[in-house]
C-alpha positions as CSV (number, residue, x, y, z in Angstrom):
1,M,-172.6,44.8,40.7
2,E,-170.8,47.6,40.9
3,T,-167.4,48.6,42.5
4,M,-166.5,52.1,44.6
5,K,-162.9,53.4,45.1
6,I,-163.2,55.1,48.7
7,A,-159.3,56.3,48.6
8,E,-156.2,55.3,47.3
9,G,-155.6,51.6,48.5
10,I,-159.6,51.2,49.3
11,E,-162.2,49.7,47.1
12,M,-165.7,48.9,48.3
13,L,-167.6,46.0,46.2
14,E,-171.5,45.7,46.0
15,L,-172.4,42.6,45.1
16,A,-176.4,41.1,44.4
17,V,-176.2,37.3,45.6
18,P,-177.7,35.5,43.2
19,G,-181.1,33.9,44.6
20,T,-181.2,35.9,47.5
21,P,-182.6,39.5,48.3
22,M,-179.2,40.0,50.4
23,V,-176.7,43.0,48.7
24,I,-173.3,42.9,50.3
25,H,-170.2,44.8,50.7
26,P,-166.9,43.4,50.4
27,T,-163.8,45.4,50.5
28,V,-160.6,45.3,49.2
29,F,-157.4,46.8,50.0
30,Y,-154.4,47.0,47.7
31,D,-150.9,48.5,46.2
32,S,-149.3,48.0,43.1
33,N,-148.2,44.5,43.6
34,T,-151.1,42.7,45.5
35,Y,-154.7,43.2,47.1
36,V,-156.1,41.6,50.2
37,L,-159.9,40.5,50.7
38,A,-162.1,41.6,53.7
39,D,-165.2,38.4,53.3
40,T,-165.9,36.2,50.8
41,G,-169.5,36.5,50.2
42,M,-171.6,33.2,50.1
43,P,-171.2,29.7,48.4
44,G,-170.8,30.5,44.7
45,C,-169.7,34.2,44.9
46,S,-166.0,33.9,44.3
47,N,-166.2,34.4,40.5
48,L,-168.4,37.5,40.6
49,I,-166.1,38.9,43.4
50,L,-163.0,38.3,41.3
51,D,-165.2,40.2,38.2
52,L,-165.7,43.0,40.2
53,I,-161.8,43.5,41.1
54,H,-160.8,42.5,38.1
55,K,-163.8,45.6,36.7
56,A,-162.3,48.2,39.4
57,G,-158.6,47.8,37.5
58,I,-157.0,45.7,40.2
59,Q,-154.6,43.6,37.5
60,Q,-153.5,40.4,40.3
61,A,-155.2,37.2,39.5
62,E,-156.0,36.2,43.0
63,P,-155.8,37.8,46.4
64,S,-152.7,37.5,48.4
65,T,-154.7,37.3,51.7
66,I,-158.4,36.9,52.8
67,I,-159.2,38.4,55.8
68,L,-162.6,37.2,57.3
69,T,-164.6,39.9,59.7
70,H,-166.2,36.4,61.2
71,Q,-167.9,33.1,61.1
72,D,-170.9,34.3,59.5
73,I,-172.0,31.8,56.3
74,D,-172.5,35.0,54.2
75,H,-168.9,36.0,54.9
76,V,-166.9,33.0,54.3
77,G,-169.1,30.8,52.0
78,G,-167.2,31.8,48.9
79,L,-163.7,30.8,50.9
80,P,-163.7,27.2,49.6
81,Q,-163.9,28.4,46.0
82,F,-161.3,31.0,46.5
83,L,-158.7,28.3,47.8
84,H,-160.1,25.3,45.6
85,E,-159.2,27.5,42.9
86,S,-156.4,29.4,43.6
87,Q,-153.2,29.1,41.7
88,G,-150.5,30.0,45.1
89,R,-150.9,29.8,48.7
90,I,-153.8,32.5,50.0
91,E,-153.5,33.3,53.6
92,V,-156.1,33.3,55.7
93,L,-156.7,36.0,58.7
94,A,-159.3,35.7,61.6
95,H,-159.4,35.9,65.1
96,P,-158.7,33.1,67.1
97,D,-162.2,33.3,68.9
98,D,-163.9,32.6,65.4
99,K,-161.0,30.2,64.3
100,P,-162.5,26.8,65.5
101,Y,-165.6,27.2,63.6
102,I,-164.2,28.9,60.4
103,D,-161.6,25.8,60.8
104,G,-164.6,23.2,61.2
105,E,-163.7,22.0,64.2
106,L,-167.0,23.5,65.6
107,P,-170.3,24.0,63.9
108,F,-170.9,27.7,63.1
109,I,-173.0,29.2,65.5
110,K,-175.9,29.9,64.0
111,M,-176.2,27.5,61.2
112,T,-178.5,25.1,62.8
113,P,-178.5,21.5,60.8
114,E,-181.7,22.3,59.0
115,R,-180.0,25.4,57.4
116,K,-176.9,23.9,56.8
117,Q,-179.0,20.9,54.7
118,T,-181.2,23.7,52.9
119,L,-178.1,25.5,52.0
120,L,-176.4,22.1,50.6
121,Q,-179.3,21.3,48.4
122,A,-179.3,24.7,47.1
123,L,-175.8,24.1,45.9
124,P,-174.5,22.5,42.7
125,E,-172.8,19.9,43.4
126,S,-169.2,20.7,43.2
127,L,-169.8,24.0,45.1
128,G,-171.5,21.9,48.0
129,K,-168.8,19.3,48.2
130,Q,-166.5,22.2,48.4
131,F,-168.1,23.6,51.1
132,E,-168.5,20.4,53.3
133,D,-164.6,19.2,52.7
134,A,-163.6,23.0,53.9
135,F,-165.9,23.0,57.0
136,S,-165.2,20.0,58.1
137,K,-163.2,18.6,61.0
138,S,-161.5,16.1,58.9
139,T,-159.4,18.6,56.8
140,E,-156.7,20.9,57.2
141,G,-157.7,24.3,59.0
142,N,-158.5,27.4,57.0
143,V,-157.1,29.6,59.3
144,T,-153.6,30.5,58.5
145,Q,-152.8,33.3,61.0
146,T,-155.0,35.0,63.7
147,V,-154.9,38.5,64.4
148,K,-155.5,39.9,67.4
149,D,-157.5,43.2,68.5
150,G,-155.2,46.2,68.5
151,E,-152.8,44.7,65.8
152,R,-151.3,46.5,62.7
153,L,-151.7,44.6,59.3
154,P,-149.0,46.5,57.3
155,I,-151.4,46.3,54.4
156,A,-152.1,49.3,52.2
157,G,-151.1,52.2,54.2
158,G,-151.9,50.4,57.7
159,V,-155.1,48.5,58.9
160,V,-155.8,48.1,62.5
161,V,-157.6,45.0,63.8
162,I,-160.6,46.2,66.3
163,H,-162.0,42.8,68.2
164,T,-166.0,43.7,68.2
165,P,-167.4,40.6,69.8
166,G,-171.0,40.0,69.9
167,H,-172.3,39.6,66.4
168,T,-169.9,36.2,67.3
169,P,-167.5,35.5,69.5
170,G,-164.6,36.7,67.1
171,H,-166.2,39.3,64.9
172,I,-163.4,42.0,64.0
173,S,-163.9,45.5,62.4
174,L,-160.7,46.5,60.3
175,Y,-159.5,50.3,60.5
176,H,-158.0,51.7,57.3
177,E,-155.7,54.2,58.5
178,P,-154.5,55.9,55.6
179,S,-158.5,56.6,54.5
180,K,-159.5,56.7,58.1
181,T,-162.0,54.5,56.9
182,L,-163.4,51.5,59.2
183,I,-164.7,48.2,57.9
184,A,-167.5,47.1,60.5
185,G,-168.4,43.9,58.9
186,D,-171.5,43.1,60.9
187,A,-171.0,45.4,63.5
188,M,-173.4,47.9,62.4
189,V,-175.4,48.5,59.5
190,V,-176.6,51.2,57.1
191,S,-180.5,51.0,57.1
192,E,-182.8,53.3,55.0
193,G,-179.7,55.6,54.4
194,E,-178.3,55.4,58.4
195,L,-176.1,54.2,60.3
196,Q,-177.3,51.5,62.9
197,G,-176.1,49.0,65.4
198,P,-176.0,45.8,64.7
199,N,-179.0,43.8,63.6
200,P,-180.6,42.3,66.6
201,R,-182.3,39.0,64.8
202,V,-178.6,37.9,63.9
203,T,-176.5,39.1,66.8
204,P,-176.8,36.5,69.9
205,N,-175.6,39.1,72.5
206,M,-176.8,42.4,71.6
207,E,-175.1,44.0,74.9
208,Q,-172.1,42.9,74.2
209,A,-172.1,43.7,70.7
210,L,-173.4,47.8,71.9
211,Q,-170.6,47.6,74.0
212,S,-168.2,46.8,71.4
213,L,-169.1,50.0,69.9
214,H,-167.4,51.8,72.3
215,K,-164.1,51.1,70.7
216,F,-164.6,53.0,67.4
217,K,-165.1,56.2,69.2
218,A,-160.9,55.8,70.0
219,Y,-160.4,56.2,66.3
220,D,-160.8,59.2,63.8
221,I,-163.2,57.9,61.0
222,Q,-163.8,59.9,57.9
223,A,-166.3,57.1,56.5
224,V,-167.6,53.7,57.5
225,I,-168.4,50.2,55.0
226,C,-171.0,48.3,56.1
227,Y,-171.2,44.6,54.6
228,H,-174.7,45.2,54.9
229,G,-175.8,48.8,53.8
230,G,-172.3,49.9,52.3
231,L,-171.0,53.1,52.9
232,Y,-171.5,55.7,55.1
233,Q,-170.4,59.4,55.0
234,G,-172.7,61.4,57.7
235,N,-172.0,62.3,61.3
236,I,-170.0,59.2,62.3
237,R,-168.9,60.7,65.7
238,Q,-172.6,61.5,66.4
239,R,-174.2,58.5,65.4
240,L,-171.4,56.1,67.6
241,E,-172.3,58.5,70.3
242,E,-176.5,57.8,69.9
243,L,-175.6,54.2,69.6
244,T,-173.8,53.6,72.6
245,S,-175.5,56.2,74.7
246,S,-177.9,53.0,76.0
247,A,-174.6,50.4,76.0
248,I,-172.1,51.7,79.6
């Protein structure tokens, strides 16, 4: 577990998810008064994420806002614990096309009943109950504000929302203007040191996901944080051209 300061106002976390081979890279945007967390890990990850944030020297006890790049369990799984243990109100932002899933109105697209049961059986009883309650039709929704393509959020000097559907209908990526850093979510991954497109095994609409990558070419990107694979600072423009060459 470690943290990496990408630039002033943005920190990348690296976290091995206990009990799995998965390593994830949530992002933190911060200023002197508050911080915003992008993605929350698997169920049970919230305290590990908070420990990393405090290790990075960010003093606030909890985030003011959580941005969810999409509905997948390794991105929203820690949300119930953050909300349950919060001392104040945490704003939760997501795209409207993924909101009904994150609010529990619809089942997660990639979460079969069998997979859900296996997950719940692996969790401590209290976490399992939090998870079921948070993503249930019978409880209040989790998302407090929806965001749209091109919207500029007044966070850490400016963060632009980029709607990048394909991996999920409401998948978003984030562009931090001051550092020219793209938080790709799962729109891209870093594998064996190279920037790649989304993982086809967990991307239901691969054609749309590759088409979404064209949007990144409108931005001056100096660094990419992929949730799976971490930081990439190679020839980003060239890689985007290569990745989108088949997505006309």
